[in-house]
KEKE-208095 format. One record per atom (N, C-alpha, C, CB): x, y, z. Coordinates in steps of 0.05 Angstrom, whole numbers, padded with zeros to 5 digits, always signed. Atoms other than C-alpha are relative to their C-alpha. Glycine has a CB too. Layout:
N
XYZ ...
This chain:
255
+00008+00025+00018 -00329+00215+00369 +00015+00000-00025 -00030+00000-00007 -00013+00005+00023 -00307+00236+00305 +00029+00001-00004 -00010+00015-00016 -00027+00009+00000 -00238+00235+00319 +00009-00029+00000 +00012+00011+00020 +00000+00025-00007 -00247+00162+00346 -00001-00011-00030 -00023-00007+00021 +00009+00009+00033 -00279+00145+00274 +00020-00001-00015 -00020+00017-00017 -00018-00008+00021 -00223+00178+00238 +00022-00016+00001 +00007+00027+00000 -00014+00016-00007 -00174+00145+00273 +00003-00036-00007 -00003+00006+00022 +00010+00026+00011 -00204+00075+00260 +00006-00004-00025 -00027-00004+00003 -00005+00000+00023 -00213+00092+00198 +00027-00002-00017 -00010+00017-00002 -00029+00002+00012 -00139+00104+00176 +00020-00022+00014 +00014+00029+00004 -00019+00012-00008 -00114+00057+00216 -00012-00034-00004 +00009+00012+00031 +00012+00022+00014 -00157-00003+00186 +00009+00003-00030 -00032+00000+00005 -00002+00006+00033 -00169-00018+00113 -00021+00020-00008 -00008-00035-00014 +00010-00015+00009 -00203+00044+00102 -00030-00004-00007 +00015+00003-00016 +00026+00013+00012 -00277+00017+00102 -00018+00023-00002 -00015-00025+00017 +00019-00031+00007 -00326+00071+00073 -00019+00000+00023 -00020+00001-00034 +00019-00005-00017 -00376+00050+00125 +00009+00016+00028 -00012-00026+00003 -00009-00014-00021 -00331+00075+00181 +00005+00034-00003 +00024-00014+00006 +00000-00026+00012 -00320+00137+00139 -00023+00009+00003 +00007+00002-00024 +00028-00015+00001 -00394+00157+00136 -00001+00000+00029 -00029-00015-00016 +00002-00008-00023 -00393+00149+00208 +00013+00017+00013 -00001-00014+00009 -00016-00023-00007 -00339+00192+00217 -00011+00029-00006 +00026-00005-00013 +00014-00023+00015 -00373+00244+00175 -00022+00009+00016 -00011-00007-00028 +00027-00002-00018 -00437+00236+00212 +00007+00006+00028 -00017-00030+00000 -00002-00014-00034 -00404+00250+00287 +00010+00025-00008 +00023-00017+00026 -00011-00032+00005 -00368+00316+00257 -00025+00015-00006 +00023+00005-00027 +00024-00015+00006 -00438+00340+00230 -00015-00002+00028 -00018-00015-00027 +00010+00000-00025 -00466+00318+00299 +00008+00017+00019 +00002-00020+00010 -00019-00021-00020 -00411+00353+00337 -00005+00033-00011 +00039-00010-00004 +00001-00030+00012 -00420+00419+00293 -00025+00008+00015 -00002+00005-00036 +00032-00006-00008 -00498+00423+00318 +00005+00014+00029 -00023-00032+00002 -00005-00011-00022 -00465+00435+00384 +00013+00025-00001 +00014-00015+00014 -00010-00028-00002 -00455+00511+00396 +00033+00000+00014 -00024+00019+00020 -00027-00001-00017 -00391+00494+00447 +00015-00017-00021 -00001-00014+00037 -00021+00016+00021 -00360+00437+00396 -00001+00015-00020 -00005-00031-00010 -00005-00021+00025 -00368+00487+00336 +00016+00018+00006 -00022+00015-00011 -00023-00020-00002 -00323+00532+00365 +00024-00013+00010 -00006+00025+00018 -00030+00013-00003 -00271+00485+00381 +00019-00006-00027 -00003-00030+00014 -00015+00009+00027 -00217+00488+00323 +00008-00029-00009 +00023+00014+00000 -00012+00026+00012 -00195+00421+00330 -00025-00015-00018 +00012-00021+00026 +00015+00012+00014 -00261+00401+00302 -00002+00002-00030 -00020+00004+00009 -00002-00008+00029 -00251+00442+00239 +00023-00014-00012 +00004+00029-00005 -00023+00016+00010 -00180+00418+00234 +00003-00023-00011 +00014-00003+00015 +00003+00033+00003 -00190+00343+00240 -00021-00006-00023 -00013-00015+00032 +00016+00007+00017 -00246+00347+00196 +00009+00011-00030 -00026+00009+00011 -00013-00012+00026 -00207+00388+00140 +00022-00025-00006 +00015+00034+00005 -00020+00020+00011 -00157+00327+00147 -00010-00019-00013 +00015-00013+00017 +00014+00020+00020 -00214+00282+00123 -00008+00013-00027 -00028-00012+00013 +00008-00009+00026 -00236+00326+00070 +00021-00001-00018 -00011+00026+00000 -00020-00002+00019 -00170+00335+00040 +00009-00034-00006 +00026+00022+00012 -00006+00024+00007 -00158+00256+00040 -00023-00011-00021 +00003-00016+00024 +00020+00007+00023 -00224+00250+00001 +00001+00015-00027 -00028+00005+00011 -00006-00021+00027 -00198+00304-00047 -00023+00022+00003 -00004-00018-00035 +00022-00022+00002 -00256+00352-00026 +00014+00024+00014 -00032-00009+00016 -00021-00019-00012 -00203+00407-00026 -00015+00024+00006 +00025+00007-00020 +00016-00021-00001 -00254+00464-00026 -00006+00003+00030 -00024-00003-00019 +00017+00008-00025 -00288+00435+00038 +00026+00002+00020 -00018-00037-00001 -00025+00008-00015 -00213+00422+00068 +00008+00031+00005 +00025-00022-00019 -00007-00027-00011 -00197+00499+00063 -00018+00016+00008 +00011+00014-00017 +00023-00014-00023 -00262+00525+00089 +00006-00011+00032 -00036-00013-00011 -00001+00013-00018 -00253+00479+00149 +00025+00013+00013 -00001-00027-00007 -00017-00010-00010 -00181+00500+00158 -00004+00026+00006 +00018-00004-00010 +00011-00030-00005 -00199+00573+00149 -00013+00006+00031 -00026+00004-00024 +00019-00002-00025 -00249+00566+00209 +00016-00008+00019 -00025-00017+00000 -00014+00007-00021 -00199+00531+00251 +00017+00018+00007 +00011-00022-00002 -00014-00020+00005 -00154+00589+00239 -00013+00020+00016 +00001+00005-00027 +00019-00028-00008 -00208+00644+00255 -00007-00012+00031 -00035+00008-00026 +00007+00005-00026 -00226+00608+00321 +00024+00003+00024 -00009-00028-00002 -00022-00001-00020 -00157+00604+00348 +00023+00015-00019 +00010-00033+00011 -00015-00018+00017 -00112+00661+00307 +00024-00007+00009 -00007+00031+00000 -00022+00006-00009 -00053+00642+00355 +00012-00029-00011 -00003+00003+00028 -00008+00029+00007 -00054+00570+00328 +00007+00004-00030 -00025-00024+00004 -00005-00014+00034 -00013+00576+00259 -00003-00028-00011 +00038+00019-00010 +00004+00024+00014 -00019+00502+00243 -00023+00000-00024 -00009-00021+00022 +00021+00004+00025 -00084+00509+00202 +00001+00018-00019 -00027+00001+00008 -00007-00020+00017 -00062+00572+00167 +00021-00013-00015 +00008+00027+00015 -00026+00014+00022 +00003+00533+00146 -00009-00027-00017 +00030-00012+00022 +00010+00024+00015 -00037+00472+00125 -00010+00012-00027 -00026-00018+00017 +00016-00017+00022 -00086+00521+00081 +00020+00006-00020 -00014+00027+00011 -00017-00012+00026 -00027+00553+00046 +00015-00028-00015 +00028+00025+00012 -00009+00027+00017 +00005+00485+00035 -00014-00013-00020 +00003-00020+00016 +00012+00014+00019 -00048+00456+00005 -00009+00011-00021 -00018-00011+00010 -00001-00019+00027 -00061+00518-00045 +00017+00002-00013 -00002+00023+00002 -00028+00000+00015 +00013+00513-00063 -00007-00024-00015 +00029-00002+00018 +00005+00024+00012 -00001+00434-00074 -00013+00000-00026 -00013-00016+00016 +00017+00002+00024 -00059+00443-00119 +00004+00022-00020 -00029-00002+00008 -00009-00017+00019 -00031+00506-00155 +00014-00020-00017 +00017+00024+00011 -00014+00015+00005 +00022+00462-00167 -00002-00030-00025 +00002-00003+00023 +00012+00017+00016 -00018+00408-00199 -00012+00009-00022 -00016-00014+00012 +00013-00006+00017 -00056+00447-00239 +00020+00012-00022 -00021+00016+00011 -00021-00001+00025 +00007+00476-00275 +00013-00020-00011 +00019+00014+00004 -00016+00028+00011 +00043+00409-00283 -00021-00007-00023 +00004-00029+00028 +00020+00013+00022 -00021+00381-00315 -00004+00015-00023 -00029-00005+00010 +00008-00016+00025 -00034+00440-00361 +00025+00003-00018 -00011+00028+00008 -00026+00006+00009 +00041+00437-00377 +00017-00023-00008 +00010+00008+00015 -00007+00027-00002 +00046+00364-00380 +00029-00006+00006 -00008-00012-00024 -00024+00008-00016 +00098+00360-00332 +00024+00018-00010 +00006-00031-00005 -00021-00022+00005 +00141+00426-00361 +00022-00020-00021 +00016+00013+00035 -00021+00011+00014 +00177+00373-00407 +00007+00011-00027 -00006-00026-00003 -00012-00011+00016 +00212+00393-00459 -00010-00013-00031 +00029-00002+00009 +00012+00009+00026 +00181+00382-00536 +00011-00025-00015 +00003+00021-00019 -00015+00026+00010 +00231+00326-00555 -00009-00019+00016 +00032-00001-00001 +00004+00021-00014 +00224+00291-00496 -00030-00013+00010 +00014+00006+00019 +00028-00001-00001 +00148+00294-00497 -00009-00022-00020 -00010+00029-00007 +00005+00017+00025 +00145+00262-00568 +00013-00024+00005 +00010+00012-00026 -00008+00030-00008 +00188+00207-00544 -00018-00015+00012 +00022-00002+00017 +00021+00013-00009 +00141+00189-00496 -00026-00009-00013 -00005+00012+00017 +00023+00009+00020 +00084+00191-00538 +00001-00020-00019 -00007+00019-00015 -00008+00017+00024 +00121+00149-00591 +00004-00025+00020 +00032+00011-00020 -00014+00024-00018 +00136+00097-00534 -00021-00022+00010 +00016+00013+00028 +00023+00013-00007 +00066+00067-00522 +00004-00026-00013 -00025+00015-00007 +00010+00026+00016 +00056-00005-00537 -00017-00019+00019 +00028-00019-00013 +00028+00016-00014 +00002-00055-00518 +00014-00020+00024 -00020-00023-00027 -00012+00018-00010 +00050-00100-00480 +00000+00015+00027 +00026-00009-00015 +00002-00017-00023 +00053-00038-00427 -00029-00009+00024 -00004+00033-00016 +00026+00009-00006 -00019-00064-00405 +00002-00022+00019 -00016-00006-00023 -00004+00020-00012 +00012-00125-00375 -00027-00024+00001 +00008+00012+00025 +00023+00023-00007 -00039-00178-00343 -00023+00014-00018 -00011-00005+00039 +00025-00009+00012 -00093-00127-00370 -00006+00008-00025 -00007+00016+00011 -00001-00006+00031 -00076-00130-00441 -00022-00022-00013 +00034-00004-00014 +00016+00021+00014 -00120-00193-00447 -00031+00009+00007 +00009-00031+00011 +00027-00008-00004 -00178-00153-00423 -00011-00005+00021 -00015-00007-00015 +00011+00015-00022 -00185-00183-00359 +00006+00015+00031 +00012-00031-00001 -00009-00006-00024 -00183-00157-00288 -00019-00007+00023 +00006+00026+00000 +00010+00014-00028 -00194-00185-00219 -00009+00013+00019 +00018-00014+00014 +00007-00025-00023 -00236-00140-00170 +00008-00013+00025 -00035+00010+00002 -00014+00013-00028 -00220-00142-00098 -00017-00022+00011 +00003+00024+00025 +00023+00024-00008 -00285-00186-00092 +00013-00028-00011 -00033+00006-00018 +00000+00030+00011 -00248-00241-00132 -00016-00005-00027 -00012-00018+00021 +00011+00003+00031 -00289-00225-00198 +00013+00006-00018 -00020+00011-00007 -00022-00008+00032 -00263-00228-00266 -00019+00025-00012 +00002-00034-00032 +00014-00021+00014 -00282-00160-00302 +00012+00004-00027 +00000+00027+00016 -00010-00005+00027 -00273-00148-00374 +00006+00023-00010 -00014-00007-00014 -00018-00031-00006 -00230-00084-00387 -00005+00007-00030 +00041+00000+00013 -00005-00016+00031 -00238-00038-00452 +00023+00019+00007 -00028+00019-00013 -00017-00024-00001 -00178+00004-00465 -00009+00025-00005 +00020-00001-00015 +00007-00021+00002 -00198+00074-00468 +00020+00027+00002 -00016-00003+00015 -00015-00020-00004 -00169+00143-00474 -00002+00017+00025 -00003+00014-00020 +00000-00015-00028 -00162+00196-00413 -00027+00019-00012 +00034+00021+00011 +00023-00011+00007 -00220+00238-00453 -00026-00015-00003 +00005+00012-00021 +00018+00018+00004 -00261+00181-00458 -00019-00014+00030 +00019-00021-00015 +00008+00004-00030 -00268+00175-00380 -00023+00017+00010 +00024+00008+00017 +00014-00016-00010 -00331+00193-00348 +00006+00011+00029 -00021-00011-00002 -00007-00005-00033 -00331+00232-00276 -00011-00020+00019 -00012+00028+00012 +00009+00025-00015 -00336+00175-00221 +00015-00025-00010 -00032-00005-00003 -00015+00019+00013 -00318+00107-00235 -00007-00010-00025 +00001-00018+00015 -00002+00005+00029 -00306+00081-00297 -00001-00034-00007 +00031+00015-00010 +00005+00029-00003 -00330+00008-00294 +00008-00015-00032 -00035-00006+00010 -00013+00022+00026 -00297-00045-00349 +00014+00012-00015 -00019-00013-00020 -00011-00013+00019 -00252+00011-00373 +00033-00008+00011 -00012+00033-00002 -00025+00001-00010 -00173+00010-00368 +00014+00019-00017 +00013-00027-00001 -00016-00018+00013 -00127+00070-00382 +00028-00006+00000 -00004+00025+00010 -00039+00007+00001 -00048+00065-00402 +00008+00030-00005 +00016-00027-00034 -00015-00024+00003 -00009+00130-00394 +00031-00006+00003 -00010+00020+00022 -00030-00002-00002 +00064+00147-00392 +00005+00026+00027 +00014+00009-00037 -00014-00020-00019 +00094+00190-00327 +00008+00021-00012 +00022-00009+00015 -00018-00014+00008 +00114+00257-00345 +00009+00020+00022 -00008+00011-00024 -00012-00019-00027 +00127+00287-00269 -00015-00015+00022 -00009+00041+00001 +00005+00001-00030 +00124+00275-00196 -00006+00025+00012 +00023-00009+00014 +00011-00027-00012 +00088+00328-00155 +00002-00007+00027 -00030+00010-00007 -00010+00002-00029 +00123+00333-00088 -00013+00012+00021 +00025+00010+00003 +00026-00019-00020 +00080+00350-00026 +00022-00010+00023 -00045-00015+00004 -00014+00001-00026 +00108+00351+00050 -00011-00028+00012 -00007+00028+00021 +00008+00018-00011 +00065+00294+00068 -00001-00028-00018 -00023+00011+00011 -00005+00023+00010 +00080+00217+00045 -00028-00010-00020 +00007-00020+00026 +00028+00016+00017 +00004+00202+00019 -00018+00029-00004 -00022-00031+00026 +00002+00025+00024 -00022+00210-00032 +00031+00004-00012 -00029+00006-00029 -00017+00001+00018 +00033+00199-00082 -00011+00016-00024 +00007-00028-00005 +00009-00010+00021 +00020+00246-00134 +00014+00003-00031 -00007+00022+00010 -00016-00001+00027 +00041+00246-00211 -00019+00007-00020 +00016-00027-00008 +00016-00009+00024 +00023+00270-00277 -00001-00020-00023 +00013+00025-00010 +00000+00022+00023 +00004+00222-00335 -00019+00006-00019 -00006-00028+00009 +00013-00008+00030 -00008+00231-00409 -00005-00028-00014 +00024+00022-00020 +00013+00028+00013 -00046+00178-00456 +00015+00005-00029 -00042-00002-00002 -00015+00002+00024 -00020+00163-00527 -00013+00027-00015 -00004-00031-00017 +00015-00024+00021 -00062+00229-00556 +00009+00025+00012 -00036+00000-00002 -00013-00031-00010 -00026+00281-00507 -00016+00007+00023 -00002+00028-00025 +00014-00007-00022 -00081+00282-00454 +00012+00003+00026 -00018-00018+00003 -00020+00004-00019 -00053+00296-00386 -00024+00004+00025 +00030+00024-00002 +00016+00001-00024 -00088+00277-00318 +00020+00001+00026 -00019-00027-00001 -00017+00006-00019 -00064+00279-00247 -00006-00026+00011 +00000+00020+00019 +00006+00031-00018 -00060+00212-00207 +00007+00006+00024 +00018-00028-00009 -00003+00001-00033 -00066+00205-00131 +00000-00026+00005 -00023+00014+00018 +00003+00025-00014 -00046+00143-00102 +00001+00000+00030 +00019-00018-00009 -00002+00013-00023 -00065+00120-00036 +00014-00023+00017 -00017-00003+00000 -00011+00027-00016 -00041+00071+00019 +00026-00009-00016 -00024-00028+00000 -00024+00009+00015 +00024+00065-00021 +00028-00001+00022 +00004+00023-00026 -00016+00001-00016 +00086+00049+00016 +00024+00019+00000 +00004-00022+00000 -00013-00020-00004 +00136+00097+00038 +00025-00004-00019 +00005+00002+00028 -00018+00004+00023 +00190+00100-00018 -00001-00006-00025 +00012-00014+00004 +00009+00008+00024 +00151+00072-00070 -00013+00020-00012 -00015-00022+00000 +00011-00022+00015 +00123+00104-00127 +00013-00006-00034 +00012+00032+00016 -00002-00001+00028 +00131+00118-00205 +00027+00030-00007 -00037+00005-00013 -00023-00022+00014 +00190+00164-00245 -00012+00003-00028 +00038-00012-00004 +00007-00007+00032 +00179+00198-00313 +00010-00021-00016 +00014+00029-00013 +00000+00025+00025 +00170+00149-00374 -00007-00024+00007 +00028-00007-00013 +00009+00027-00006 +00144+00094-00332 -00030+00003-00012 +00002-00009+00035 +00031+00005+00008 +00078+00066-00367 -00018-00015+00028 +00000-00024-00030 +00022+00001-00025 +00020+00058-00319 -00022-00005-00010 -00006+00026+00017 +00024+00009+00007 -00039+00019-00331 -00020+00003+00029 +00005-00031-00013 +00014+00000-00024 -00098+00038-00286 -00031-00013-00007 +00001+00029+00012 +00033+00015+00004 -00166-00011-00282 -00016+00018+00009 -00008-00030+00017 +00032-00013-00008 -00236+00023-00273 +00005+00022+00015 -00021-00019+00020 -00007-00030-00014 -00208+00091-00260 -00017+00016+00016 +00006+00019-00019 +00019-00021-00014 -00243+00138-00211 +00012+00029-00006 -00002-00005+00034 -00011-00025+00012 -00241+00205-00243 -00015+00024+00011 -00001-00001-00031 +00010-00022-00022 -00247+00272-00203 +00005+00026-00021 +00020+00001+00035 -00006-00031+00011 -00251+00346-00231 -00008+00017+00024 -00018+00011-00031 +00002-00018-00018 -00231+00396-00186 +00001+00026-00011 +00019-00003+00017 +00009-00026+00003 -00256+00468-00189 +00000+00012+00027 -00027+00002-00013 +00011-00012-00021 -00250+00513-00136 +00020+00030+00001 +00000-00021+00027 -00005-00031-00004 -00233+00588-00117 +00026+00003+00024 -00032+00016+00014 -00010-00008-00025 -00171+00608-00071 +00028+00011-00007 +00000-00023+00023 -00030-00017+00003 -00109+00657-00060 -00019+00016-00032 +00041-00028-00009 +00008-00017+00018 -00156+00700-00109 +00005-00011-00035 +00015+00026+00009 +00002+00009+00027 -00153+00653-00169 -00015-00031-00002 +00030+00000-00013 +00016+00021+00002 -00185+00596-00195 +00015-00023-00010 -00023+00007-00016 -00014+00026+00003 -00154+00523-00192 -00016-00020-00015 +00007-00011+00027 +00015+00025+00018 -00175+00471-00242 +00012-00021-00016 -00015+00011-00020 -00014+00024+00019 -00155+00406-00265 -00006-00031+00006 +00032+00003+00002 +00010+00023+00000 -00175+00329-00278 +00019-00013+00021 -00002-00013-00028 -00023+00018-00012 -00146+00272-00232 -00014-00026+00002 +00012+00011+00030 +00015+00026-00007 -00157+00198-00222 +00014-00006+00028 +00005-00026-00024 -00003+00011-00030 -00161+00170-00151 +00007-00028+00001 -00026+00003+00019 -00008+00033-00002 -00124+00103-00137 +00004-00006+00025 +00027-00009-00015 +00000+00006-00026 -00143+00077-00067 +00023-00022+00006 -00028-00008+00007 -00021+00013-00007 -00091+00025-00068 +00018-00005-00023 -00009-00023+00013 -00013+00003+00022 -00029+00014-00111 -00003-00028-00012 +00026+00006+00006 -00006+00029+00017 -00037-00062-00120 -00017+00000-00023 -00007-00029+00018 +00017+00004+00032 -00085-00052-00179 +00015+00004-00020 -00025+00019-00006 -00011-00016+00021 -00036-00015-00215 +00019-00020-00019 +00016+00026+00013 -00024+00008+00022 +00009-00041-00278 +00020+00022-00003 -00012-00006-00031 -00020-00018+00010 +00076-00010-00283 +00019-00008-00017 +00012+00012+00018 -00015+00008+00017 +00118-00022-00342 -00004-00026-00006 +00023+00005+00007 +00013+00030+00005 +00079-00085-00359 -00002-00020+00023 +00016-00015-00021 -00005+00019-00025 +00087-00116-00287 -00026+00008+00019 +00034+00006+00019 +00021-00009-00017 +00028-00118-00239 +00016+00005+00029 -00026-00024+00002 -00017-00001-00029 +00048-00089-00167 -00012-00016+00016 +00002+00026+00015 +00007+00020-00021 +00040-00130-00108 +00001+00015+00022 +00016-00025+00003 +00006-00017-00023 +00026-00117-00038 +00022+00012+00016 -00015-00015+00016 -00025-00010-00010 +00094-00100-00020 +00001+00028-00004 +00024-00012-00011 -00001-00025+00009 +00078-00030-00055 -00024+00011+00021 -00004+00002-00036 +00020-00011-00016 +00017-00021-00002 +00007+00003+00029 -00024-00016-00002 -00007-00009-00030 +00024+00013+00071 -00027+00012+00007 +00028+00024+00004 +00022-00008-00012 -00030+00031+00116 +00002+00034+00004 -00002-00016+00027 -00009-00034-00001 -00044+00111+00120 +00008-00001+00026 -00026+00026-00005 -00008-00013-00025 -00010+00147+00175 -00024+00026+00011 +00034+00013-00007 +00012-00022-00005 -00057+00196+00208 +00003+00013+00024 -00023-00002-00003 -00004-00017-00028 -00041+00254+00258 -00028+00017+00002 +00031+00023+00000 +00023-00023-00005 -00107+00290+00289 +00011+00019+00024 -00031-00014+00008 -00004-00021-00021 -00106+00347+00336 -00016+00004+00023 -00001+00022-00011 +00016-00008-00028 -00123+00352+00408 +00004+00022+00012 +00004-00016+00021 -00013-00022-00006 -00101+00418+00415 -00019+00011+00028 +00000+00021-00027 +00020-00011-00018 -00160+00443+00453 -00015-00027+00025 -00024+00013-00025 +00016+00012-00016 -00193+00410+00514 -00030+00001-00001 +00008+00008+00020 
């Protein structure tokens, strides 16, 4: 049942109500001694946790799936890939994309109010069609979770490549040099941003990640963007052509 809800969630518009049903179904299945020993359950729930950026829980479920079926190599491979991905994010955020000092200073000096595009007037139209007043702020002024009526503007310092097309991950600095990772979900294949692009994000959702993996602590801040159509890139609002539904592959290895 959890797999069915998960497939419906990713095939549609990522309805939070369906996601809750999915999580509930996995929790119920875990109470069954037989189902709890099925590596598929833990592997597929790890996929869900990874999508939710609940990385520590994803690693736990991948490890559980691997322990239940040591001959199945995919859970261990996914776990290793996730640790490499997270370590790379931490490194590039800490080092601001590893840009040379001169290039970094060029970006810091290139901020202009016109990069806010339609958000420059302080107005944002929500998904419900409501008009919201926006206040430009810096990254270090953001709180954990949803920052209502705020907008941040930054410059892309690097893209962070992963084996999967979703999310599209990059690192962003603001005019004060603070650096955060940004994850864009539901973005069309081949779309994205490049180093030097200006990106404005309305009502950013901030997450602070900290977990232990491979005998080290991984820690970094990030902004989660559910759809690319809310972004303003180089002063222009992105359109629906930038969006694509998430493609999900669940495991049915075990009967």
